[in-house]
C-alpha positions, -999 to 999 in steps of 0.1 A, spaced: 0 0 0 11 35 -7 24 55 23 0 82 13 -38 79 14 -62 97 -9 -64 127 14 -27 133 11 -28 129 -27 -58 152 -29 -41 178 -8 -9 175 -29 -29 180 -61 -48 210 -47 -16 227 -36 1 219 -69 -29 235 -88 -29 266 -64 9 272 -69 6 266 -106 -22 292 -109 -3 316 -87 29 313 -106 13 313 -141 -4 347 -133 27 364 -119 59 370 -139 90 361 -120 127 360 -127 145 327 -121 154 336 -85 119 349 -77 103 318 -93 124 295 -70 114 315 -39 78 320 -47 68 289 -66 92 259 -65 103 263 -28 67 264 -14 57 234 -36 86 213 -24 81 224 12 44 216 13 50 182 -2 76 174 23 55 186 52 26 165 41 49 135 38 60 139 74 27 149 90 24 135 125 -13 127 121 -9 104 91 -43 92 77 -62 111 105 -48 144 93 -71 174 99 -69 204 76 -38 225 83 -59 254 95 -75 232 122 -43 215 132 -30 219 168 6 214 158 21 239 133 45 220 112 50 248 87 76 275 96 61 309 100 76 323 69 65 294 47 30 294 63 26 331 53 38 323 17 14 294 13 -14 314 28 -8 342 2 -7 316 -26 -41 302 -14 -57 336 -11 -46 345 -46 -55 311 -62 -87 301 -44 -111 325 -62 -96 315 -95 -100 278 -88 -137 285 -78 -142 304 -110 -126 277 -132 -145 249 -115 -179 267 -118 -174 269 -156 -163 233 -160 -128 241 -168 -109 212 -154 -76 214 -173 -58 224 -141 -72 196 -121 
């Protein structure tokens, strides 16, 4: 069996889509791309992989143990705030190419 359940895979896909939307809409130099796109993607995947709750993982917002560093938590929050409305808009119109 895979070490990740469907919740982990779904969260990974959602984060990947959010970061992809965020980075596609903002123009970055190579250094900025690494700091704002690649680094948060790798970091979120790694933290999901080592989550202490395993299959019983709550959403990160409801978690009692903050595994994300403050700086990265703020970065991921800004990505989510930017990407969430776009994801809702795309899903309402049946545009699923990102998903």
